[in-house]
VOBAMAR-204755 format. One record per residue: x, z, y of N, C-alpha, C in turn; residue in one letter. Coordinates in steps of 0.1 Angstrom, whole numbers, padded with zeros to 4 digits, always signed. Each point is the difference from the previous one (the first is absolute). Example, Ala and Ser with C-alpha at 12.3 -4.5 7.8 and 13.67 -1.06 7.14 Angstrom:
2
+0132+0078-0057-0009+0000+0012+0009+0000+0012a -0004-0007+0011+0009+0000+0011-0008+0008+0011s 
***
This chain:
392
+0031-0211+0273+0010-0002-0010-0006-0007-0012m +0006-0011-0005-0006-0007-0011+0004+0008-0013s -0008-0004-0011+0003+0007-0013+0014-0002-0004t +0005-0013+0002+0014-0003-0004+0010+0009+0007a -0002+0002+0013+0009+0008+0008-0001+0014-0004t -0012+0006-0001-0002+0014-0004+0006+0002-0014a -0003-0009-0009+0005+0002-0014+0016+0000+0000s +0006-0008+0008+0014-0001+0001+0005+0013+0006t -0007+0005+0010+0004+0013+0007+0000+0011-0010t -0011+0002-0007+0000+0012-0009+0010-0001-0011v +0003-0012-0005+0011-0002-0010+0013+0004+0006e +0003-0004+0012+0013+0003+0007+0001+0015+0002d -0011+0007+0004+0001+0014+0002+0003+0007-0013v -0006-0004-0011+0003+0007-0013+0014-0002-0004v +0005-0013+0002+0014-0002-0004+0010+0008+0009q -0003+0002+0013+0008+0008+0008+0000+0015-0004r -0011+0004-0006-0001+0014-0004+0002+0002-0015r +0005-0010-0007+0001+0001-0014+0009+0012-0004r +0010+0003+0007+0009+0011-0003-0007+0013+0001g -0008+0002+0010-0008+0012+0002-0011+0002-0011d -0006-0011-0004-0010+0000-0010+0005+0003-0013l +0011-0006-0004+0007+0003-0013+0005+0015+0000i +0005+0004+0011+0005+0014+0001-0012+0010-0002e -0012-0003+0006-0012+0008-0002-0004+0000-0014l +0000-0012-0007-0004+0000-0014+0009+0008-0009s +0013-0001+0003+0009+0007-0009-0001+0016+0003h -0002+0003+0012-0001+0014+0004-0012+0007-0007s -0012-0007+0001-0012+0005-0007+0003+0001-0015i +0006-0010-0006+0003-0001-0014+0009+0012-0004h +0009+0003+0008+0010+0011-0003-0006+0014+0000a -0011+0002+0006-0006+0013+0001-0015-0001-0004e -0003-0002-0012-0014-0002-0005-0008+0013+0002p -0012-0002+0005-0009+0012+0002-0014-0004-0006e -0006+0010-0005-0013-0001-0007-0011-0001+0010l -0012-0003-0005-0012-0001+0008-0003+0012+0008a -0003-0003+0013-0003+0010+0010+0012+0009+0004f +0012-0003-0006+0012+0008+0004+0010-0010+0005d -0004-0011+0006+0010-0010+0004+0004+0002+0014e +0005+0012+0004+0003+0003+0014+0011-0008+0005h +0011-0001-0007+0012-0007+0005-0003-0015+0000r -0007-0005-0010-0003-0015-0001-0010-0004+0011s -0009+0009+0003-0010-0003+0011+0007-0001+0013c +0009+0010+0003+0008+0000+0012+0009-0012+0002a +0006-0004-0011+0009-0012+0000-0008-0013+0003k -0012-0001-0006-0008-0012+0002-0005-0001+0014t -0003+0011+0007-0004+0000+0014+0011-0003+0010q +0012+0003-0004+0011+0000+0010+0002-0013+0007a +0001-0011-0007+0003-0013+0006-0011-0005+0009l -0013+0002-0004-0011-0004+0008-0001+0009+0013v +0003+0013-0002-0001+0008+0012+0011-0004+0010a +0011-0004-0004+0011-0005+0009-0005-0013+0007e -0008-0008-0007-0005-0012+0006-0012+0002+0010r -0005+0012+0000-0010+0003+0010-0014+0001-0006g -0001+0000-0013-0013+0003-0006-0005+0014+0003f -0013+0001+0003-0006+0013+0002-0003+0006-0014e +0006+0012-0002-0001+0006-0013-0010+0011-0001i -0009+0000-0010-0009+0011-0003+0005+0006-0013m +0007+0012+0002+0005+0007-0012-0011+0008-0007a +0003+0003-0012-0010+0008-0008-0014-0006+0001a +0000-0013-0001-0013-0007+0002-0011+0004-0010a -0012+0002+0004-0010+0004-0009+0001+0013-0006g +0009+0008+0006+0002+0014-0005+0009+0000-0012g +0007-0011-0003+0009-0001-0011+0015+0001+0005l +0007+0010-0004+0013+0002+0006+0010-0012-0001d -0001-0008-0010+0009-0011-0002-0006-0013+0002t -0011-0001+0008-0006-0012+0004+0003-0002+0015a +0000-0013+0004+0001-0003+0014-0007-0013+0003f -0002-0002+0013-0005-0013+0005+0008-0003+0012r +0006-0012+0000+0009-0004+0011-0006-0013+0006a -0003+0000+0013-0008-0012+0006+0008-0006+0011e +0000-0013+0001+0006-0008+0011-0009-0011+0004y -0001-0002+0013-0008-0010+0006-0014+0004+0003g -0007-0010+0006-0014+0003+0004-0009-0012-0002s +0003-0008-0010-0007-0013-0002-0013+0003-0007g -0009-0010+0000-0013+0001-0006+0000+0000-0015s +0010-0007-0006+0001+0000-0014+0010+0011-0005l -0006+0010-0007+0008+0012-0004+0003-0002-0015v +0013-0001-0003+0004-0002-0014+0008+0012-0005v -0003+0005-0012+0007+0011-0006+0011-0005-0010g +0011+0007+0000+0010-0002-0010+0003+0013-0007i -0002+0001-0013+0001+0013-0007+0014+0001-0006c +0006+0012+0003+0013+0004-0006-0003+0012-0010a +0006-0001-0011+0000+0010-0010+0014+0006-0002e +0001+0012-0004+0014+0006-0002+0000+0011-0010y -0010+0003-0008+0001+0010-0010+0006-0005-0012d +0007+0009-0008+0007-0003-0012-0007+0005-0012a +0006-0002-0012-0006+0005-0012+0008+0012-0006l -0007+0009-0007+0007+0011-0006+0010-0005-0010p +0012+0005+0002+0011-0002-0010+0007-0014+0001g -0007-0010+0005+0007-0013+0000+0000-0006+0014i -0002+0008+0011+0003-0004+0013-0008-0012+0004g +0006-0010+0007-0007-0011+0005-0001-0012-0010h -0005+0004-0011-0002-0010-0011-0012-0009+0003a -0007+0002+0011-0011-0009+0004+0004-0007+0013c +0012+0003+0005+0006-0008+0011-0007+0002+0013g -0005+0012+0003-0007+0003+0012+0009+0000+0012h +0013+0002-0002+0010-0002+0011+0000-0014+0005n -0002-0010-0009-0001-0014+0004-0013-0002+0008i -0011+0006-0004-0012-0001+0008+0001+0005+0014i +0006+0012+0001+0002+0006+0013+0008-0009+0009a +0012-0004-0005+0009-0007+0009-0005-0014+0004a -0007-0007-0009-0006-0013+0003-0011+0002+0010s -0008+0010-0001-0011+0003+0009+0006+0002+0014a +0010+0009+0001+0007+0002+0013+0005-0013+0006v +0006-0008-0008+0006-0013+0005-0011-0009+0005g -0011+0000-0007-0011-0009+0005-0006+0006+0013a -0001+0013+0001-0006+0006+0012+0010-0003+0012a +0013+0002-0002+0009-0002+0011+0000-0015+0005l -0001-0009-0010-0001-0014+0003-0013-0004+0008a -0011+0005-0004-0013-0003+0006-0001+0006+0014l +0007+0011+0002+0000+0006+0014+0006-0009+0010a +0009-0009-0004+0006-0009+0009-0009-0011+0005d -0011-0003-0008-0009-0010+0003-0014+0005+0003v -0002+0013+0000-0013+0006+0001-0008-0005+0013a +0007+0001+0011-0007-0004+0012-0004-0015+0000d +0009-0009-0004-0003-0014+0000-0011-0003-0010e -0001+0007-0011-0011-0002-0010-0012+0008+0002l -0001+0008+0011-0012+0008+0002-0002+0009-0012n +0011+0007-0004+0000+0007-0013+0003+0015+0003l -0006+0009-0008+0004+0014-0001+0006+0002-0014t +0012+0005-0001+0007+0002-0013-0001+0015-0003v -0005+0003-0012-0001+0014-0004+0007+0002-0013v +0011+0008+0000+0007+0003-0012-0005+0013-0005l -0005+0001-0012-0006+0011-0006+0009+0006-0011l +0005+0012+0002+0007+0007-0010-0009+0007-0009g -0001-0005-0013-0011+0004-0009+0007+0008-0012t -0002+0013+0000+0007+0008-0011-0008-0001-0013p +0006+0005-0010-0007+0003-0013-0008-0011-0006a +0007-0012-0001-0007-0011-0008+0000+0003-0015e +0011+0006-0005+0002+0002-0014-0010+0010-0005e -0004+0010+0008-0009+0010-0004-0005+0007+0013a -0013-0001+0003-0005+0006+0011-0009-0008+0009g +0002-0014+0000-0008-0009+0007+0001+0002+0015g +0012-0001+0005+0002+0001+0015-0008-0009+0008g -0001-0013-0004-0008-0010+0008-0014+0003+0000k -0006+0005-0012-0014+0004+0000-0003+0011+0009a +0009+0010+0001-0002+0011+0009+0001-0005+0015l +0010-0009+0002+0001-0005+0014-0012-0009+0004m -0005-0007-0009-0013-0007+0002-0011+0009+0004l -0001+0011-0007-0011+0009+0002+0002+0007+0014d +0013+0002+0004+0003+0006+0013-0002-0009+0012a -0003-0013-0003-0003-0009+0011+0013-0007+0005g +0011+0001-0007+0012-0006+0005+0001-0015-0001l -0009-0006-0008-0001-0015-0001-0012-0006+0008f -0007+0009+0007-0013-0005+0006+0002-0012+0009d +0010+0000+0008+0002-0011+0010+0008-0012-0005d +0003+0000-0013+0009-0010-0006-0009-0011-0006i +0004-0013+0003-0008-0011-0005+0005-0005-0013a +0013+0001-0003+0006-0004-0012+0013+0008-0003a +0003+0002-0012+0012+0008-0004+0008-0007-0010t +0013+0000+0001+0010-0006-0009+0010+0010-0005v +0006-0003-0011+0011+0007-0005+0005-0008-0012m +0011+0005-0006+0005-0007-0012+0005+0011-0009l +0003-0004-0013+0005+0009-0010+0011-0008-0007h +0010+0007-0005+0011-0007-0008-0005+0000-0015a +0006-0009-0007-0003-0001-0015+0009-0010-0006g -0002-0003-0013+0009-0009-0007-0003-0015+0003p -0012-0003+0006-0004-0014+0003-0005-0001+0014l +0000-0012+0005-0007-0003+0013-0015-0003-0003d -0009+0008+0006-0014-0002-0002-0007+0000+0013i -0006-0011+0005-0005+0000+0013-0014+0007+0001a -0008-0002-0011-0013+0006+0001-0001+0011-0011r +0007+0010+0002+0000+0011-0010-0013+0008+0001a -0005+0004-0012-0012+0008-0001+0003+0013-0006r -0010+0009-0001+0002+0013-0006-0013+0005-0005s +0001+0010-0009-0012+0006-0006-0005+0012+0008l -0013+0003-0001-0005+0012+0005+0004+0012-0008a +0001+0011+0006+0006+0012-0008-0006+0013+0005l -0002+0009-0010-0003+0014+0004+0007+0009-0010s +0003+0012+0005+0008+0009-0008-0007+0014+0001q +0000+0006-0012-0007+0013-0001+0009+0010-0008v -0003+0013+0003+0006+0011-0008-0012+0006-0007a +0002+0002-0013-0011+0006-0009+0006+0013-0005v -0008+0011+0003+0004+0014-0004-0010+0005-0010v +0005+0004-0012-0009+0007-0010+0003+0014+0000y -0011+0008+0000+0001+0015+0000-0006+0005-0013s +0008+0007-0008-0005+0006-0013+0002+0015+0000g +0005+0005-0011+0002+0015-0002+0012+0002-0009r +0009+0009+0005+0011+0003-0008-0003+0008-0013e +0008-0002-0010+0000+0009-0012+0013-0002-0007a +0004+0010-0009+0012-0001-0008-0002-0012-0009h +0010-0009-0001-0002-0012-0008+0001+0003-0015a +0005+0011-0004+0001+0003-0014-0010+0011-0004a -0001+0011+0008-0008+0011-0003-0015-0003+0001v -0004-0006+0011-0014-0002+0003-0003-0013+0007a +0004-0011-0005-0002-0013+0007-0014-0003+0003p -0009+0005-0009-0014-0003+0001-0007+0007+0012y +0007+0009+0007-0005+0006+0012+0004-0008+0012l +0008-0011-0001+0004-0008+0011-0008-0012+0002g +0001-0006+0012-0005-0013+0003+0012-0008+0005l +0004-0010-0008+0013-0007+0002-0001-0011+0010n +0005+0003+0012+0000-0010+0011+0008-0012-0003a +0011+0002-0007+0009-0011-0004-0007-0010-0010a -0008+0006-0009-0008-0008-0009-0010-0009+0008d -0005+0006+0011-0010-0008+0008+0007-0013+0005a +0013+0002+0004+0007-0012+0004+0002-0010-0011i +0003+0005-0012+0002-0009-0011-0012-0008-0004a -0012+0007+0000-0013-0007-0003-0002-0010+0011v +0002+0003+0013-0003-0009+0010+0009-0012-0001s +0013+0002-0003+0009-0012-0002-0003-0009-0011q -0005+0006-0011-0005-0008-0011-0012-0008+0004v -0009+0006+0007-0012-0008+0005+0005-0011+0009a +0009+0003+0009+0005-0011+0009+0007-0011-0008i +0008+0004-0010+0006-0010-0008-0010-0010-0007g -0011+0006-0005-0010-0008-0007-0008-0008+0011l -0002+0005+0012-0007-0007+0010+0008-0013+0004l +0013+0000-0001+0008-0011+0005-0005-0014-0006r -0005+0001-0012-0005-0013-0007-0011-0006+0009q -0008+0008+0007-0011-0005+0008+0004-0001+0015q +0012+0002+0004+0004-0002+0014-0003-0014+0004f -0005-0002+0011-0002-0014+0006+0013-0005+0004a +0002-0014+0001+0012-0005+0005+0004+0006+0013p +0013+0004+0001+0005+0006+0012+0000+0015+0000g -0009+0006-0008-0001+0015+0000+0012+0006-0008q +0005+0010+0005+0011+0008-0006-0001+0014+0002m +0006+0008-0009+0001+0015+0002+0013+0005-0005a +0007+0008+0007+0013+0006-0004+0001+0014+0005h +0004+0009-0009+0000+0014+0005+0012+0008-0006g +0002+0012+0005+0010+0009-0005-0006+0014-0001i +0005+0008-0008-0004+0014-0001+0010+0008+0009v -0006+0007+0009+0008+0008+0010+0001+0015-0004t -0009+0004-0008+0000+0014-0005-0007+0001-0013d +0008+0002-0011-0006+0001-0013+0001+0014-0007g +0002+0010+0008+0002+0013-0005+0014+0005+0002g +0002+0014-0002+0012+0006+0004+0008+0006-0012q -0007+0002-0011+0006+0006-0012-0007-0004-0012a +0007-0003-0011-0006-0005-0012-0008+0010-0007t +0002+0013+0002-0008+0010-0007-0012+0005+0008n -0003-0007+0011-0012+0003+0008-0009-0012+0001v -0012+0001-0004-0010-0011+0002-0001-0002+0015i +0003-0012+0005+0001-0002+0015-0014+0001+0006p -0001+0008+0010-0013+0001+0007-0001-0010+0011a +0011-0007+0003+0000-0010+0011+0009-0011-0004r -0005-0012+0003+0008-0012-0002-0005-0011+0010a +0010-0008+0004-0003-0009+0011+0007-0014-0003e -0007-0010+0003+0006-0014-0001-0004-0008+0013m +0007-0010+0002-0002-0009+0011-0002-0014-0005e -0010-0007+0005-0003-0014-0004-0001-0009+0012y +0006-0012-0002-0002-0011+0010-0008-0010-0006t -0010-0005+0007-0009-0010-0005+0001-0012+0009m +0000-0012-0005+0002-0012+0008-0011-0011-0005r -0003-0009+0009-0010-0010-0003+0002-0011+0010a -0006-0012-0003+0002-0012+0008-0006+0003+0014n -0011+0007+0001-0006+0003+0013-0007+0013+0000d -0005+0004+0011-0006+0014+0002-0012+0002-0009a -0008-0011-0002-0012+0001-0008+0004+0003-0015w +0010-0007-0005+0004+0002-0014+0007+0014-0001s +0007+0004+0011+0006+0013-0001-0010+0011-0001l -0011-0001+0008-0011+0010-0001-0006+0001-0014r -0001-0012-0006-0005+0000-0014+0009+0007-0010e +0013-0003+0002+0010+0007-0009+0001+0015+0003l -0001+0004+0012+0000+0014+0003-0012+0007-0007e -0011-0006-0001-0012+0006-0007+0003+0002-0014g +0006-0010-0007+0003+0000-0014+0011+0010-0003r +0010+0000+0009+0011+0010-0002-0005+0014+0002m -0010+0002+0009-0006+0013+0002-0007+0005-0013g -0006-0009-0007-0006+0004-0013+0010+0005-0010d +0012-0007+0000+0011+0004-0009+0005+0014+0004c +0002+0003+0013+0004+0013+0004-0010+0010-0004f -0013-0003+0001-0011+0009-0004+0001+0003-0015r +0003-0010-0007+0000+0001-0015+0010+0011-0004a +0012+0000+0006+0009+0011-0003-0005+0014+0002g -0008+0001+0011-0006+0013+0002-0011+0004-0010a -0008-0010-0003-0011+0003-0009+0005+0003-0014v +0010-0007-0004+0005+0002-0014+0007+0013-0002a +0005+0006+0011+0008+0012-0001-0006+0012+0006t -0011-0002+0007-0007+0012+0007+0007+0004+0013g +0009-0008+0005+0007+0003+0012-0009-0005+0012c +0003+0006+0012-0004-0005+0012+0010-0011+0005e -0005-0009+0009+0009-0010+0005-0003-0003+0015f +0010-0004+0007-0001-0004+0014+0008-0013+0002d -0006-0009+0008+0007-0013+0003+0000-0001+0015v +0012-0002+0005+0002-0002+0015+0009-0012+0003r -0003-0007+0010+0008-0011+0005+0013+0006+0006a +0012-0006-0003+0012+0005+0005+0005-0008+0012t -0007-0011+0003+0004-0008+0012-0012-0010+0003e +0000-0006+0011-0010-0010+0003+0000-0011-0010p -0011-0006-0002+0000-0012-0009+0007-0011+0007s +0007-0009-0008+0006-0012+0006-0009-0011-0004y -0004-0008+0010-0009-0012-0003+0009-0012-0003l -0007-0010-0006+0008-0012-0004+0005-0007+0012e +0012-0006-0001+0006-0008+0010-0006-0014+0000l -0005-0004+0011-0007-0013+0002+0007-0007+0011t +0011-0008-0002+0007-0006+0011-0008-0011+0007p +0002-0001+0013-0006-0010+0008+0006-0013-0004d -0009-0010-0002+0005-0013-0005+0009-0007+0010q -0004-0001+0012+0008-0007+0010+0013+0007+0003w +0000+0013+0001+0013+0007+0002+0009-0002-0012l -0006+0001-0012+0009-0002-0012+0005-0014-0001a -0008-0010+0004+0005-0014-0001+0011-0002+0011d -0002+0006+0011+0011-0001+0011+0013+0007-0005t -0002+0011-0006+0012+0007-0005+0007-0008-0011f -0008-0006-0008+0006-0009-0011+0008-0011+0007r -0005-0006+0010+0007-0011+0007+0013+0005+0005a +0000+0013+0005+0012+0006+0005+0010+0002-0011e -0005+0005-0011+0009+0001-0012+0007-0013-0003m -0007-0010-0001+0005-0013-0004+0010-0005+0011v -0003+0002+0013+0009-0003+0011+0013+0007-0001r +0000+0013-0005+0012+0008-0002+0008-0003-0012m -0005-0010-0008+0007-0004-0012-0004+0008-0012g -0011+0008+0001-0005+0007-0012-0009-0008-0008r -0003+0005-0012-0009-0007-0009-0011+0009-0005s -0011+0001+0008-0011+0009-0004-0007-0005-0012p -0004+0009-0009-0007-0005-0012-0012-0008+0004v -0004-0009-0009-0011-0008+0002-0013+0008+0001a -0010-0006+0007-0013+0007+0002-0006+0004-0013v +0000-0009-0009-0007+0002-0013+0007+0011-0008e +0013+0002+0003+0007+0011-0007-0002+0013+0006i -0002+0001+0013-0002+0012+0007-0011+0008-0006e -0011-0006-0004-0012+0007-0005+0003+0006-0014a +0010-0005-0007+0003+0005-0013+0010+0011-0001a +0006+0003+0012+0011+0010+0000-0005+0014-0001l +0008+0009-0007-0005+0014-0001+0000+0007+0013p -0009+0009+0002-0003+0006+0013+0002+0015+0000l +0004+0005+0011+0000+0015+0002-0011+0003+0010g +0002+0010+0008-0010+0004+0010+0007+0004+0013s -0007-0001+0011+0006+0003+0013-0011+0004+0010t +0003+0010+0008-0010+0003+0011-0001-0010+0010d +0008-0011+0000-0002-0011+0009-0013-0007-0004m -0004+0002-0012-0013-0006-0004-0011+0005+0008g +0000+0013+0004-0010+0006+0008-0001-0007+0014n +0012-0004+0005+0001-0006+0013-0006-0014-0001v +0003-0008-0011-0006-0013-0001-0014-0001-0003t -0007+0011-0003-0014+0001-0002-0007+0002+0014q +0008+0003+0010-0005+0002+0014+0003-0012+0009v +0011-0006-0002+0005-0010+0009+0009-0010-0007m +0002-0012+0006+0010-0009-0006+0013+0006-0001p +0007-0003-0012+0013+0006-0002+0007-0007-0011g +0013+0002-0001+0008-0005-0011+0010+0010-0004i +0005-0001-0013+0009+0009-0006+0009-0009-0010h +0007-0010+0005+0007-0009-0009+0012+0008-0006p +0005-0006-0011+0012+0005-0007+0011-0009+0003i +0011+0006+0005+0013-0007+0002+0010+0003-0010v +0004-0010-0008+0008+0002-0011+0015+0004+0003g +0005+0009-0008+0014+0004+0000+0006-0001-0014i +0013-0002-0001+0007-0001-0013+0002+0015-0004d -0008+0004-0010+0002+0013-0005+0005+0000-0015a +0006-0011-0004+0007+0000-0013-0010+0001-0011g -0012-0004+0001-0010+0001-0010-0009+0012+0001g +0004+0010+0009-0008+0012+0001-0013-0003+0009a -0010+0007-0003-0012-0001+0008-0002+0013+0008s -0010+0000+0009-0002+0012+0008-0002+0013-0008i +0003+0011+0005-0001+0013-0007+0010+0001-0011h +0011-0007+0000+0011+0001-0010+0012+0003+0008q +0010+0008-0007+0012+0003+0007+0008-0012+0005p +0000-0011-0008+0007-0012+0004-0005-0006+0013g -0013+0002+0002-0006-0006+0013+0004+0009+0012f +0001+0013-0003+0005+0009+0011+0014-0004+0004a +0009-0003-0009+0013-0003+0003+0001-0014+0008a -0009-0009-0004+0000-0013+0006-0006+0001+0014a -0008+0010+0003-0007+0001+0013+0009+0002+0012a +0013+0002-0003+0009+0001+0011+0012-0010-0002a -0003-0010-0008+0010-0010-0002-0001-0012+0009g +0008-0010-0002+0000-0012+0008-0013-0008+0001p -0007-0001-0012-0012-0007+0001-0011+0008+0007s +0001+0013-0001-0010+0008+0007+0002-0001+0015a +0013+0000+0004+0003-0002+0015-0005-0014+0005d +0001-0010-0009-0006-0013+0004-0015+0001+0001k -0006+0007-0009-0015+0002+0001-0004+0007+0012a +0008+0010+0005-0003+0007+0012-0001-0010+0012v +0011-0008+0001+0001-0009+0012-0010-0011-0001v -0001-0007-0012-0009-0011-0001-0014+0005+0000e -0003+0011-0006-0013+0006+0000-0005+0003+0015g +0009+0005+0008-0004+0003+0014-0003-0013+0007a +0008-0010-0002-0002-0013+0006-0014-0006-0005i -0002+0000-0013-0013-0006-0005-0012+0008+0005m +0001+0013+0001-0012+0007+0005-0002-0003+0015l +0011+0000+0008-0002-0003+0014-0005-0014+0003a +0005-0010-0007-0004-0013+0002-0015-0002-0005r -0004+0007-0010-0014+0000-0004-0009+0005+0011t +0004+0011+0006-0008+0005+0011+0000-0009+0012v +0011-0006+0003+0001-0010+0011-0010-0012-0003v +0000-0005-0013-0010-0010-0003-0014+0004+0002a -0003+0013-0004-0014+0005+0002-0003+0000+0015l +0009+0005+0008-0003+0001+0015-0001-0013+0006a +0007-0011-0005+0000-0013+0006-0009-0010-0006e -0008+0004-0010-0010-0009-0006-0014+0005+0004t -0006-0007+0010-0012+0005+0006-0011+0003-0009p -0003-0008-0010-0011+0002-0009+0002+0013-0008a +0013+0002-0005+0003+0012-0008+0000+0013+0009e +0006-0002+0012+0000+0012+0009-0015+0004+0003r -0008-0010+0003-0014+0003+0003-0007+0006-0012d +0003-0005-0012-0006+0006-0012+0003+0014-0002r +0013+0004+0001+0003+0014-0003-0006+0009+0012v +0000-0005+0012-0006+0008+0011-0015+0002-0002l -0007-0011-0005-0014+0002-0003-0003+0010-0011r +0009+0000-0011-0002+0009-0010+0002+0014+0005l +0010+0002+0009+0002+0013+0005-0012+0005+0009k -0005-0009+0008-0012+0003+0008-0012+0004-0009a -0001-0006-0012-0011+0003-0009+0002+0014-0006d +0012+0005-0001+0002+0013-0005-0004+0011+0010r +0000-0003+0013-0002+0010+0010-0014+0006-0001a 
***
């Protein structure tokens, strides 16, 4: 089968299944579920590929809401990541329903050409992207070991072919002091809430020396229970981000000094623990990104210029961990959200609207055609297979 024929076939499959894919997107959107609790969304995402004959591994890697669905027996194994977790309070304001439905569409389409392209298609249901690092956990569990390249997409306000992201780590910091009556004998206490205040002042002053790309943002999760009691326990959570893992490690060291400063100044004890796996920076594969860009243009989209991509503000994703191991892409497919950006209520509303439905269908087509191009371009197919062999 030629590339032109296979590319036409996968597009036709997606168009035939557009109603099913849009229904899936809307159904996930209507029942938002948080990280590691996406039981309904996980089941919905598996259903269409199970009907198509994909072999399903449920609770993959010991994660109740992860799965791995496989079709074909070709030498080139390509992964497609589906996400389906929502955000607290604002539902699918990151559009993960679009991610899931487009991934399913691409998987269904590629199944129709898997034999002809000597391809194995793996749809990965990856939970807890917003918090918890599902892909990092699945990598550690070996669920990506046989995969040569991985693709997925994300919705956003713009079309971005070569989207990047920041490395991230998140910690909880607990200060332990001593209670005392705040009026009768405050001098007998060790104020854990004050330890947080000192630490936050130190972090605020440190920001002047942050390297480009370094960020820190946090919340207080426990600041005491009564105003007339010196709090013996206080807790905060901080997220740290940087352009790459090396810069993140440097930032973590300096932030650790700020956490320690709060304890030293107040006489409290303190404990720092990671709340989730670190997210590594997203490093898209250049050839796959260029191929996806060409597909965007072919579909009548206008991806931002290459020189603008590097200047756009970045978040973080556990897909970054995948791209540090193998070639992969995580492009942004634009939807009309009325000026809202991701993680805003307006974006949640738009994620089940007409432009989101268009993104599901076109996104599935673009992902599938990108994989077809990889499978049918000998030099690139050989390249990703060599890289996979080097990992073994």
